[in-house]
Every structure is written in structure tokens, then in C-alpha cells.
mmCIF file as gemmi writes it, N, C-alpha and C atoms, coordinates in Angstrom:
data_model
loop_
_atom_site.group_PDB
_atom_site.id
_atom_site.type_symbol
_atom_site.label_atom_id
_atom_site.label_alt_id
_atom_site.label_comp_id
_atom_site.label_asym_id
_atom_site.label_entity_id
_atom_site.label_seq_id
_atom_site.pdbx_PDB_ins_code
_atom_site.Cartn_x
_atom_site.Cartn_y
_atom_site.Cartn_z
_atom_site.occupancy
_atom_site.B_iso_or_equiv
_atom_site.pdbx_formal_charge
_atom_site.auth_seq_id
_atom_site.auth_asym_id
_atom_site.pdbx_PDB_model_num
ATOM 1 N N . MET Axp A 1 ? -6.563 10.111 -17.649 1 0 ? 1 A 1
ATOM 2 C CA . MET Axp A 1 ? -6.776 9.088 -16.638 1 0 ? 1 A 1
ATOM 3 C C . MET Axp A 1 ? -5.608 9.112 -15.655 1 0 ? 1 A 1
ATOM 4 N N . ALA Axp A 2 ? -5.916 9.004 -14.382 1 0 ? 2 A 1
ATOM 5 C CA . ALA Axp A 2 ? -4.879 9.032 -13.355 1 0 ? 2 A 1
ATOM 6 C C . ALA Axp A 2 ? -4.09 7.731 -13.357 1 0 ? 2 A 1
ATOM 7 N N . GLU Axp A 3 ? -2.837 7.857 -12.993 1 0 ? 3 A 1
ATOM 8 C CA . GLU Axp A 3 ? -1.996 6.663 -12.904 1 0 ? 3 A 1
ATOM 9 C C . GLU Axp A 3 ? -2.398 5.833 -11.689 1 0 ? 3 A 1
ATOM 10 N N . LEU Axp A 4 ? -2.305 4.523 -11.839 1 0 ? 4 A 1
ATOM 11 C CA . LEU Axp A 4 ? -2.515 3.63 -10.714 1 0 ? 4 A 1
ATOM 12 C C . LEU Axp A 4 ? -1.232 3.564 -9.9 1 0 ? 4 A 1
ATOM 13 N N . LYS Axp A 5 ? -1.365 3.754 -8.597 1 0 ? 5 A 1
ATOM 14 C CA . LYS Axp A 5 ? -0.213 3.685 -7.701 1 0 ? 5 A 1
ATOM 15 C C . LYS Axp A 5 ? 0.007 2.23 -7.295 1 0 ? 5 A 1
ATOM 16 N N . ILE Axp A 6 ? 1.231 1.74 -7.53 1 0 ? 6 A 1
ATOM 17 C CA . ILE Axp A 6 ? 1.554 0.346 -7.253 1 0 ? 6 A 1
ATOM 18 C C . ILE Axp A 6 ? 2.689 0.257 -6.238 1 0 ? 6 A 1
ATOM 19 N N . ALA Axp A 7 ? 2.539 -0.637 -5.264 1 0 ? 7 A 1
ATOM 20 C CA . ALA Axp A 7 ? 3.596 -0.936 -4.302 1 0 ? 7 A 1
ATOM 21 C C . ALA Axp A 7 ? 4.004 -2.394 -4.52 1 0 ? 7 A 1
ATOM 22 N N . ILE Axp A 8 ? 5.298 -2.648 -4.407 1 0 ? 8 A 1
ATOM 23 C CA . ILE Axp A 8 ? 5.818 -3.995 -4.633 1 0 ? 8 A 1
ATOM 24 C C . ILE Axp A 8 ? 6.577 -4.461 -3.394 1 0 ? 8 A 1
ATOM 25 N N . ALA Axp A 9 ? 6.223 -5.639 -2.901 1 0 ? 9 A 1
ATOM 26 C CA . ALA Axp A 9 ? 6.925 -6.257 -1.771 1 0 ? 9 A 1
ATOM 27 C C . ALA Axp A 9 ? 7.46 -7.601 -2.245 1 0 ? 9 A 1
ATOM 28 N N . GLU Axp A 10 ? 8.776 -7.699 -2.333 1 0 ? 10 A 1
ATOM 29 C CA . GLU Axp A 10 ? 9.439 -8.902 -2.868 1 0 ? 10 A 1
ATOM 30 C C . GLU Axp A 10 ? 10.831 -8.97 -2.273 1 0 ? 10 A 1
ATOM 31 N N . ASP Axp A 11 ? 11.197 -10.116 -1.68 1 0 ? 11 A 1
ATOM 32 C CA . ASP Axp A 11 ? 12.509 -10.215 -1.042 1 0 ? 11 A 1
ATOM 33 C C . ASP Axp A 11 ? 13.625 -10.612 -1.999 1 0 ? 11 A 1
ATOM 34 N N . ASN Axp A 12 ? 13.304 -11.029 -3.207 1 0 ? 12 A 1
ATOM 35 C CA . ASN Axp A 12 ? 14.326 -11.345 -4.206 1 0 ? 12 A 1
ATOM 36 C C . ASN Axp A 12 ? 14.681 -10.05 -4.942 1 0 ? 12 A 1
ATOM 37 N N . PRO Axp A 13 ? 15.907 -9.53 -4.778 1 0 ? 13 A 1
ATOM 38 C CA . PRO Axp A 13 ? 16.257 -8.243 -5.367 1 0 ? 13 A 1
ATOM 39 C C . PRO Axp A 13 ? 16.135 -8.206 -6.889 1 0 ? 13 A 1
ATOM 40 N N . LEU Axp A 14 ? 16.468 -9.3 -7.55 1 0 ? 14 A 1
ATOM 41 C CA . LEU Axp A 14 ? 16.362 -9.341 -9.016 1 0 ? 14 A 1
ATOM 42 C C . LEU Axp A 14 ? 14.907 -9.244 -9.453 1 0 ? 14 A 1
ATOM 43 N N . MET Axp A 15 ? 14.032 -9.986 -8.8 1 0 ? 15 A 1
ATOM 44 C CA . MET Axp A 15 ? 12.608 -9.943 -9.136 1 0 ? 15 A 1
ATOM 45 C C . MET Axp A 15 ? 12.008 -8.577 -8.817 1 0 ? 15 A 1
ATOM 46 N N . LEU Axp A 16 ? 12.411 -7.992 -7.716 1 0 ? 16 A 1
ATOM 47 C CA . LEU Axp A 16 ? 11.931 -6.669 -7.332 1 0 ? 16 A 1
ATOM 48 C C . LEU Axp A 16 ? 12.302 -5.635 -8.39 1 0 ? 16 A 1
ATOM 49 N N . GLU Axp A 17 ? 13.536 -5.666 -8.84 1 0 ? 17 A 1
ATOM 50 C CA . GLU Axp A 17 ? 13.992 -4.731 -9.875 1 0 ? 17 A 1
ATOM 51 C C . GLU Axp A 17 ? 13.27 -4.982 -11.197 1 0 ? 17 A 1
ATOM 52 N N . LEU Axp A 18 ? 13.1 -6.234 -11.563 1 0 ? 18 A 1
ATOM 53 C CA . LEU Axp A 18 ? 12.419 -6.585 -12.806 1 0 ? 18 A 1
ATOM 54 C C . LEU Axp A 18 ? 10.973 -6.098 -12.796 1 0 ? 18 A 1
ATOM 55 N N . LEU Axp A 19 ? 10.244 -6.392 -11.736 1 0 ? 19 A 1
ATOM 56 C CA . LEU Axp A 19 ? 8.851 -5.942 -11.643 1 0 ? 19 A 1
ATOM 57 C C . LEU Axp A 19 ? 8.751 -4.419 -11.679 1 0 ? 19 A 1
ATOM 58 N N . SER Axp A 20 ? 9.624 -3.752 -10.954 1 0 ? 20 A 1
ATOM 59 C CA . SER Axp A 20 ? 9.623 -2.287 -10.941 1 0 ? 20 A 1
ATOM 60 C C . SER Axp A 20 ? 9.879 -1.727 -12.333 1 0 ? 20 A 1
ATOM 61 N N . SER Axp A 21 ? 10.864 -2.268 -13.01 1 0 ? 21 A 1
ATOM 62 C CA . SER Axp A 21 ? 11.22 -1.785 -14.354 1 0 ? 21 A 1
ATOM 63 C C . SER Axp A 21 ? 10.084 -1.985 -15.341 1 0 ? 21 A 1
ATOM 64 N N . ILE Axp A 22 ? 9.479 -3.159 -15.309 1 0 ? 22 A 1
ATOM 65 C CA . ILE Axp A 22 ? 8.381 -3.455 -16.239 1 0 ? 22 A 1
ATOM 66 C C . ILE Axp A 22 ? 7.21 -2.509 -16.006 1 0 ? 22 A 1
ATOM 67 N N . LEU Axp A 23 ? 6.83 -2.325 -14.749 1 0 ? 23 A 1
ATOM 68 C CA . LEU Axp A 23 ? 5.674 -1.484 -14.455 1 0 ? 23 A 1
ATOM 69 C C . LEU Axp A 23 ? 5.935 -0.01 -14.713 1 0 ? 23 A 1
ATOM 70 N N . GLU Axp A 24 ? 7.129 0.469 -14.395 1 0 ? 24 A 1
ATOM 71 C CA . GLU Axp A 24 ? 7.465 1.875 -14.638 1 0 ? 24 A 1
ATOM 72 C C . GLU Axp A 24 ? 7.48 2.205 -16.132 1 0 ? 24 A 1
ATOM 73 N N . ALA Axp A 25 ? 7.767 1.203 -16.964 1 0 ? 25 A 1
ATOM 74 C CA . ALA Axp A 25 ? 7.833 1.422 -18.413 1 0 ? 25 A 1
ATOM 75 C C . ALA Axp A 25 ? 6.442 1.523 -19.043 1 0 ? 25 A 1
ATOM 76 N N . GLU Axp A 26 ? 5.417 1.096 -18.333 1 0 ? 26 A 1
ATOM 77 C CA . GLU Axp A 26 ? 4.053 1.105 -18.859 1 0 ? 26 A 1
ATOM 78 C C . GLU Axp A 26 ? 3.341 2.408 -18.516 1 0 ? 26 A 1
ATOM 79 N N . ASN Axp A 27 ? 2.582 2.918 -19.469 1 0 ? 27 A 1
ATOM 80 C CA . ASN Axp A 27 ? 1.753 4.093 -19.215 1 0 ? 27 A 1
ATOM 81 C C . ASN Axp A 27 ? 0.63 3.725 -18.262 1 0 ? 27 A 1
ATOM 82 N N . GLY Axp A 28 ? 0.327 4.628 -17.362 1 0 ? 28 A 1
ATOM 83 C CA . GLY Axp A 28 ? -0.781 4.419 -16.445 1 0 ? 28 A 1
ATOM 84 C C . GLY Axp A 28 ? -0.418 3.795 -15.118 1 0 ? 28 A 1
ATOM 85 N N . PHE Axp A 29 ? 0.853 3.457 -14.935 1 0 ? 29 A 1
ATOM 86 C CA . PHE Axp A 29 ? 1.303 2.861 -13.677 1 0 ? 29 A 1
ATOM 87 C C . PHE Axp A 29 ? 2.423 3.69 -13.068 1 0 ? 29 A 1
ATOM 88 N N . GLN Axp A 30 ? 2.395 3.825 -11.768 1 0 ? 30 A 1
ATOM 89 C CA . GLN Axp A 30 ? 3.475 4.502 -11.043 1 0 ? 30 A 1
ATOM 90 C C . GLN Axp A 30 ? 3.835 3.649 -9.833 1 0 ? 30 A 1
ATOM 91 N N . VAL Axp A 31 ? 5.083 3.19 -9.768 1 0 ? 31 A 1
ATOM 92 C CA . VAL Axp A 31 ? 5.544 2.439 -8.605 1 0 ? 31 A 1
ATOM 93 C C . VAL Axp A 31 ? 5.854 3.453 -7.508 1 0 ? 31 A 1
ATOM 94 N N . VAL Axp A 32 ? 5.06 3.407 -6.439 1 0 ? 32 A 1
ATOM 95 C CA . VAL Axp A 32 ? 5.205 4.392 -5.362 1 0 ? 32 A 1
ATOM 96 C C . VAL Axp A 32 ? 6.085 3.908 -4.226 1 0 ? 32 A 1
ATOM 97 N N . GLY Axp A 33 ? 6.449 2.62 -4.257 1 0 ? 33 A 1
ATOM 98 C CA . GLY Axp A 33 ? 7.32 2.104 -3.214 1 0 ? 33 A 1
ATOM 99 C C . GLY Axp A 33 ? 7.64 0.644 -3.416 1 0 ? 33 A 1
ATOM 100 N N . THR Axp A 34 ? 8.778 0.249 -2.845 1 0 ? 34 A 1
ATOM 101 C CA . THR Axp A 34 ? 9.185 -1.148 -2.861 1 0 ? 34 A 1
ATOM 102 C C . THR Axp A 34 ? 9.664 -1.52 -1.459 1 0 ? 34 A 1
ATOM 103 N N . ALA Axp A 35 ? 9.55 -2.796 -1.151 1 0 ? 35 A 1
ATOM 104 C CA . ALA Axp A 35 ? 10.009 -3.295 0.145 1 0 ? 35 A 1
ATOM 105 C C . ALA Axp A 35 ? 10.554 -4.698 -0.047 1 0 ? 35 A 1
ATOM 106 N N . ASP Axp A 36 ? 11.567 -5.046 0.759 1 0 ? 36 A 1
ATOM 107 C CA . ASP Axp A 36 ? 12.156 -6.38 0.647 1 0 ? 36 A 1
ATOM 108 C C . ASP Axp A 36 ? 11.899 -7.25 1.878 1 0 ? 36 A 1
ATOM 109 N N . ASN Axp A 37 ? 11.024 -6.78 2.766 1 0 ? 37 A 1
ATOM 110 C CA . ASN Axp A 37 ? 10.612 -7.601 3.91 1 0 ? 37 A 1
ATOM 111 C C . ASN Axp A 37 ? 9.21 -7.184 4.338 1 0 ? 37 A 1
ATOM 112 N N . GLY Axp A 38 ? 8.571 -8.029 5.122 1 0 ? 38 A 1
ATOM 113 C CA . GLY Axp A 38 ? 7.189 -7.794 5.497 1 0 ? 38 A 1
ATOM 114 C C . GLY Axp A 38 ? 6.952 -6.566 6.359 1 0 ? 38 A 1
ATOM 115 N N . GLU Axp A 39 ? 7.852 -6.281 7.28 1 0 ? 39 A 1
ATOM 116 C CA . GLU Axp A 39 ? 7.671 -5.09 8.131 1 0 ? 39 A 1
ATOM 117 C C . GLU Axp A 39 ? 7.715 -3.817 7.301 1 0 ? 39 A 1
ATOM 118 N N . ASP Axp A 40 ? 8.693 -3.722 6.398 1 0 ? 40 A 1
ATOM 119 C CA . ASP Axp A 40 ? 8.776 -2.546 5.531 1 0 ? 40 A 1
ATOM 120 C C . ASP Axp A 40 ? 7.582 -2.479 4.576 1 0 ? 40 A 1
ATOM 121 N N . ALA Axp A 41 ? 7.113 -3.632 4.125 1 0 ? 41 A 1
ATOM 122 C CA . ALA Axp A 41 ? 5.947 -3.671 3.238 1 0 ? 41 A 1
ATOM 123 C C . ALA Axp A 41 ? 4.716 -3.111 3.951 1 0 ? 41 A 1
ATOM 124 N N . TYR Axp A 42 ? 4.515 -3.511 5.196 1 0 ? 42 A 1
ATOM 125 C CA . TYR Axp A 42 ? 3.375 -3.004 5.97 1 0 ? 42 A 1
ATOM 126 C C . TYR Axp A 42 ? 3.446 -1.484 6.107 1 0 ? 42 A 1
ATOM 127 N N . GLN Axp A 43 ? 4.6 -0.97 6.5 1 0 ? 43 A 1
ATOM 128 C CA . GLN Axp A 43 ? 4.765 0.478 6.652 1 0 ? 43 A 1
ATOM 129 C C . GLN Axp A 43 ? 4.528 1.206 5.333 1 0 ? 43 A 1
ATOM 130 N N . MET Axp A 44 ? 5.065 0.66 4.243 1 0 ? 44 A 1
ATOM 131 C CA . MET Axp A 44 ? 4.906 1.276 2.928 1 0 ? 44 A 1
ATOM 132 C C . MET Axp A 44 ? 3.429 1.338 2.537 1 0 ? 44 A 1
ATOM 133 N N . ILE Axp A 45 ? 2.709 0.254 2.737 1 0 ? 45 A 1
ATOM 134 C CA . ILE Axp A 45 ? 1.294 0.207 2.379 1 0 ? 45 A 1
ATOM 135 C C . ILE Axp A 45 ? 0.499 1.221 3.191 1 0 ? 45 A 1
ATOM 136 N N . MET Axp A 46 ? 0.785 1.311 4.478 1 0 ? 46 A 1
ATOM 137 C CA . MET Axp A 46 ? 0.061 2.246 5.343 1 0 ? 46 A 1
ATOM 138 C C . MET Axp A 46 ? 0.367 3.7 4.986 1 0 ? 46 A 1
ATOM 139 N N . GLU Axp A 47 ? 1.605 3.993 4.621 1 0 ? 47 A 1
ATOM 140 C CA . GLU Axp A 47 ? 2.001 5.365 4.309 1 0 ? 47 A 1
ATOM 141 C C . GLU Axp A 47 ? 1.603 5.786 2.889 1 0 ? 47 A 1
ATOM 142 N N . LYS Axp A 48 ? 1.833 4.932 1.921 1 0 ? 48 A 1
ATOM 143 C CA . LYS Axp A 48 ? 1.626 5.296 0.51 1 0 ? 48 A 1
ATOM 144 C C . LYS Axp A 48 ? 0.197 5.074 0.02 1 0 ? 48 A 1
ATOM 145 N N . GLU Axp A 49 ? -0.554 4.182 0.687 1 0 ? 49 A 1
ATOM 146 C CA . GLU Axp A 49 ? -1.918 3.848 0.296 1 0 ? 49 A 1
ATOM 147 C C . GLU Axp A 49 ? -2.035 3.587 -1.212 1 0 ? 49 A 1
ATOM 148 N N . PRO Axp A 50 ? -1.308 2.573 -1.698 1 0 ? 50 A 1
ATOM 149 C CA . PRO Axp A 50 ? -1.325 2.283 -3.133 1 0 ? 50 A 1
ATOM 150 C C . PRO Axp A 50 ? -2.668 1.711 -3.579 1 0 ? 50 A 1
ATOM 151 N N . ASP Axp A 51 ? -2.916 1.823 -4.891 1 0 ? 51 A 1
ATOM 152 C CA . ASP Axp A 51 ? -4.119 1.222 -5.48 1 0 ? 51 A 1
ATOM 153 C C . ASP Axp A 51 ? -3.947 -0.284 -5.629 1 0 ? 51 A 1
ATOM 154 N N . ILE Axp A 52 ? -2.725 -0.719 -5.917 1 0 ? 52 A 1
ATOM 155 C CA . ILE Axp A 52 ? -2.401 -2.12 -6.142 1 0 ? 52 A 1
ATOM 156 C C . ILE Axp A 52 ? -1.149 -2.474 -5.351 1 0 ? 52 A 1
ATOM 157 N N . VAL Axp A 53 ? -1.147 -3.654 -4.743 1 0 ? 53 A 1
ATOM 158 C CA . VAL Axp A 53 ? 0.046 -4.152 -4.051 1 0 ? 53 A 1
ATOM 159 C C . VAL Axp A 53 ? 0.397 -5.519 -4.62 1 0 ? 53 A 1
ATOM 160 N N . LEU Axp A 54 ? 1.619 -5.65 -5.1 1 0 ? 54 A 1
ATOM 161 C CA . LEU Axp A 54 ? 2.154 -6.953 -5.482 1 0 ? 54 A 1
ATOM 162 C C . LEU Axp A 54 ? 2.907 -7.444 -4.257 1 0 ? 54 A 1
ATOM 163 N N . LEU Axp A 55 ? 2.355 -8.454 -3.598 1 0 ? 55 A 1
ATOM 164 C CA . LEU Axp A 55 ? 2.833 -8.861 -2.287 1 0 ? 55 A 1
ATOM 165 C C . LEU Axp A 55 ? 3.319 -10.303 -2.307 1 0 ? 55 A 1
ATOM 166 N N . ASP Axp A 56 ? 4.62 -10.472 -2.107 1 0 ? 56 A 1
ATOM 167 C CA . ASP Axp A 56 ? 5.215 -11.804 -2.001 1 0 ? 56 A 1
ATOM 168 C C . ASP Axp A 56 ? 4.655 -12.478 -0.745 1 0 ? 56 A 1
ATOM 169 N N . VAL Axp A 57 ? 4.469 -13.771 -0.795 1 0 ? 57 A 1
ATOM 170 C CA . VAL Axp A 57 ? 3.927 -14.485 0.354 1 0 ? 57 A 1
ATOM 171 C C . VAL Axp A 57 ? 5.018 -14.817 1.368 1 0 ? 57 A 1
ATOM 172 N N . ILE Axp A 58 ? 6.166 -15.279 0.894 1 0 ? 58 A 1
ATOM 173 C CA . ILE Axp A 58 ? 7.248 -15.676 1.79 1 0 ? 58 A 1
ATOM 174 C C . ILE Axp A 58 ? 8.318 -14.583 1.795 1 0 ? 58 A 1
ATOM 175 N N . MET Axp A 59 ? 8.404 -13.866 2.927 1 0 ? 59 A 1
ATOM 176 C CA . MET Axp A 59 ? 9.374 -12.779 3.089 1 0 ? 59 A 1
ATOM 177 C C . MET Axp A 59 ? 9.922 -12.815 4.505 1 0 ? 59 A 1
ATOM 178 N N . PRO Axp A 60 ? 11.082 -12.179 4.707 1 0 ? 60 A 1
ATOM 179 C CA . PRO Axp A 60 ? 11.618 -12.066 6.07 1 0 ? 60 A 1
ATOM 180 C C . PRO Axp A 60 ? 10.76 -11.147 6.938 1 0 ? 60 A 1
ATOM 181 N N . LYS Axp A 61 ? 10.868 -11.309 8.217 1 0 ? 61 A 1
ATOM 182 C CA . LYS Axp A 61 ? 10.247 -10.513 9.275 1 0 ? 61 A 1
ATOM 183 C C . LYS Axp A 61 ? 8.746 -10.749 9.393 1 0 ? 61 A 1
ATOM 184 N N . LEU Axp A 62 ? 7.979 -10.523 8.336 1 0 ? 62 A 1
ATOM 185 C CA . LEU Axp A 62 ? 6.553 -10.839 8.31 1 0 ? 62 A 1
ATOM 186 C C . LEU Axp A 62 ? 6.256 -11.455 6.951 1 0 ? 62 A 1
ATOM 187 N N . ASP Axp A 63 ? 5.454 -12.517 6.933 1 0 ? 63 A 1
ATOM 188 C CA . ASP Axp A 63 ? 5.089 -13.067 5.631 1 0 ? 63 A 1
ATOM 189 C C . ASP Axp A 63 ? 3.966 -12.227 5.016 1 0 ? 63 A 1
ATOM 190 N N . GLY Axp A 64 ? 3.733 -12.42 3.741 1 0 ? 64 A 1
ATOM 191 C CA . GLY Axp A 64 ? 2.755 -11.612 3.023 1 0 ? 64 A 1
ATOM 192 C C . GLY Axp A 64 ? 1.341 -11.73 3.568 1 0 ? 64 A 1
ATOM 193 N N . ILE Axp A 65 ? 0.957 -12.901 4.021 1 0 ? 65 A 1
ATOM 194 C CA . ILE Axp A 65 ? -0.386 -13.089 4.566 1 0 ? 65 A 1
ATOM 195 C C . ILE Axp A 65 ? -0.55 -12.289 5.854 1 0 ? 65 A 1
ATOM 196 N N . THR Axp A 66 ? 0.461 -12.294 6.698 1 0 ? 66 A 1
ATOM 197 C CA . THR Axp A 66 ? 0.406 -11.509 7.936 1 0 ? 66 A 1
ATOM 198 C C . THR Axp A 66 ? 0.343 -10.021 7.619 1 0 ? 66 A 1
ATOM 199 N N . VAL Axp A 67 ? 1.098 -9.582 6.609 1 0 ? 67 A 1
ATOM 200 C CA . VAL Axp A 67 ? 1.046 -8.175 6.195 1 0 ? 67 A 1
ATOM 201 C C . VAL Axp A 67 ? -0.382 -7.82 5.793 1 0 ? 67 A 1
ATOM 202 N N . LEU Axp A 68 ? -0.991 -8.651 4.959 1 0 ? 68 A 1
ATOM 203 C CA . LEU Axp A 68 ? -2.356 -8.407 4.512 1 0 ? 68 A 1
ATOM 204 C C . LEU Axp A 68 ? -3.322 -8.351 5.693 1 0 ? 68 A 1
ATOM 205 N N . GLU Axp A 69 ? -3.193 -9.271 6.626 1 0 ? 69 A 1
ATOM 206 C CA . GLU Axp A 69 ? -4.063 -9.287 7.802 1 0 ? 69 A 1
ATOM 207 C C . GLU Axp A 69 ? -3.89 -8.024 8.637 1 0 ? 69 A 1
ATOM 208 N N . LYS Axp A 70 ? -2.645 -7.593 8.831 1 0 ? 70 A 1
ATOM 209 C CA . LYS Axp A 70 ? -2.387 -6.378 9.623 1 0 ? 70 A 1
ATOM 210 C C . LYS Axp A 70 ? -2.959 -5.136 8.945 1 0 ? 70 A 1
ATOM 211 N N . VAL Axp A 71 ? -2.834 -5.056 7.624 1 0 ? 71 A 1
ATOM 212 C CA . VAL Axp A 71 ? -3.38 -3.901 6.898 1 0 ? 71 A 1
ATOM 213 C C . VAL Axp A 71 ? -4.901 -3.895 7.021 1 0 ? 71 A 1
ATOM 214 N N . ARG Axp A 72 ? -5.521 -5.033 6.815 1 0 ? 72 A 1
ATOM 215 C CA . ARG Axp A 72 ? -6.988 -5.114 6.935 1 0 ? 72 A 1
ATOM 216 C C . ARG Axp A 72 ? -7.445 -4.728 8.348 1 0 ? 72 A 1
ATOM 217 N N . GLU Axp A 73 ? -6.726 -5.199 9.351 1 0 ? 73 A 1
ATOM 218 C CA . GLU Axp A 73 ? -7.073 -4.877 10.732 1 0 ? 73 A 1
ATOM 219 C C . GLU Axp A 73 ? -6.907 -3.383 10.996 1 0 ? 73 A 1
ATOM 220 N N . ALA Axp A 74 ? -5.802 -2.806 10.548 1 0 ? 74 A 1
ATOM 221 C CA . ALA Axp A 74 ? -5.524 -1.388 10.795 1 0 ? 74 A 1
ATOM 222 C C . ALA Axp A 74 ? -6.521 -0.485 10.076 1 0 ? 74 A 1
ATOM 223 N N . LYS Axp A 75 ? -6.929 -0.877 8.889 1 0 ? 75 A 1
ATOM 224 C CA . LYS Axp A 75 ? -7.843 -0.048 8.109 1 0 ? 75 A 1
ATOM 225 C C . LYS Axp A 75 ? -9.309 -0.376 8.377 1 0 ? 75 A 1
ATOM 226 N N . GLY Axp A 76 ? -9.562 -1.429 9.12 1 0 ? 76 A 1
ATOM 227 C CA . GLY Axp A 76 ? -10.933 -1.793 9.433 1 0 ? 76 A 1
ATOM 228 C C . GLY Axp A 76 ? -11.768 -2.065 8.191 1 0 ? 76 A 1
ATOM 229 N N . GLY Axp A 77 ? -11.105 -2.477 7.101 1 0 ? 77 A 1
ATOM 230 C CA . GLY Axp A 77 ? -11.815 -2.756 5.864 1 0 ? 77 A 1
ATOM 231 C C . GLY Axp A 77 ? -12.098 -1.531 5.019 1 0 ? 77 A 1
ATOM 232 N N . LYS Axp A 78 ? -11.796 -0.341 5.53 1 0 ? 78 A 1
ATOM 233 C CA . LYS Axp A 78 ? -12.053 0.881 4.77 1 0 ? 78 A 1
ATOM 234 C C . LYS Axp A 78 ? -10.928 1.146 3.78 1 0 ? 78 A 1
ATOM 235 N N . ASN Axp A 79 ? -11.295 1.637 2.622 1 0 ? 79 A 1
ATOM 236 C CA . ASN Axp A 79 ? -10.341 1.962 1.555 1 0 ? 79 A 1
ATOM 237 C C . ASN Axp A 79 ? -9.486 0.752 1.183 1 0 ? 79 A 1
ATOM 238 N N . MET Axp A 80 ? -10.056 -0.426 1.28 1 0 ? 80 A 1
ATOM 239 C CA . MET Axp A 80 ? -9.34 -1.649 0.932 1 0 ? 80 A 1
ATOM 240 C C . MET Axp A 80 ? -9.837 -2.145 -0.409 1 0 ? 80 A 1
ATOM 241 N N . PRO Axp A 81 ? -8.928 -2.309 -1.357 1 0 ? 81 A 1
ATOM 242 C CA . PRO Axp A 81 ? -9.351 -2.895 -2.626 1 0 ? 81 A 1
ATOM 243 C C . PRO Axp A 81 ? -9.668 -4.372 -2.431 1 0 ? 81 A 1
ATOM 244 N N . PRO Axp A 82 ? -10.48 -4.914 -3.32 1 0 ? 82 A 1
ATOM 245 C CA . PRO Axp A 82 ? -10.763 -6.347 -3.207 1 0 ? 82 A 1
ATOM 246 C C . PRO Axp A 82 ? -9.496 -7.157 -3.389 1 0 ? 82 A 1
ATOM 247 N N . SER Axp A 83 ? -9.439 -8.318 -2.784 1 0 ? 83 A 1
ATOM 248 C CA . SER Axp A 83 ? -8.281 -9.189 -2.927 1 0 ? 83 A 1
ATOM 249 C C . SER Axp A 83 ? -8.734 -10.524 -3.489 1 0 ? 83 A 1
ATOM 250 N N . LEU Axp A 84 ? -7.791 -11.386 -3.733 1 0 ? 84 A 1
ATOM 251 C CA . LEU Axp A 84 ? -8.111 -12.713 -4.227 1 0 ? 84 A 1
ATOM 252 C C . LEU Axp A 84 ? -8.582 -13.622 -3.101 1 0 ? 84 A 1
ATOM 253 N N . TRP Axp A 85 ? -8.653 -13.128 -1.883 1 0 ? 85 A 1
ATOM 254 C CA . TRP Axp A 85 ? -9.013 -13.953 -0.729 1 0 ? 85 A 1
ATOM 255 C C . TRP Axp A 85 ? -10.469 -13.821 -0.434 1 0 ? 85 A 1
């Protein structure tokens, strides 16, 4: 089975490291990128095309909701996994 590619966007460095460590230790998951602000998160998502994104809502530069909206707009809904929204 292929590993799920995960991207993490979190502005708290301790939480970012903790989430990365936990996921990297599990079989079947690969953390393909991390970001500590919304602009970097958007770029990471567009470049890496992860299967799963753990996206903080409150971040510097762009909040998580704006990041999600920009990704949906840029991709036109194509290759977008379902979200909780």
C-alpha cells in the first residue's frame, strides 16, 4: 500500500514538531512538507499535492480558511479531497 502524503501547516513550532514526529513514526504516512504561515502553506499544498493537509486556522500572513479557499479556487475543485466543510 502506498504511503499517504501529509502536509502540516501550524504556526506553533512545538506543535508542528510534535505532529511531524508522531506521523513520521507511523507506517503508511509520509510528511511531505511543513509550513509555519499561510502563504508558505498555500505554496506547499500547490507544489506537493498532499493527500492530507493538517491546516491550522489561525496563522500569520494568511489564515487557514483563506488558504483552503485559495487552493480550491486554483484547482477548480479538481483533485481536491473532501473536507469537513
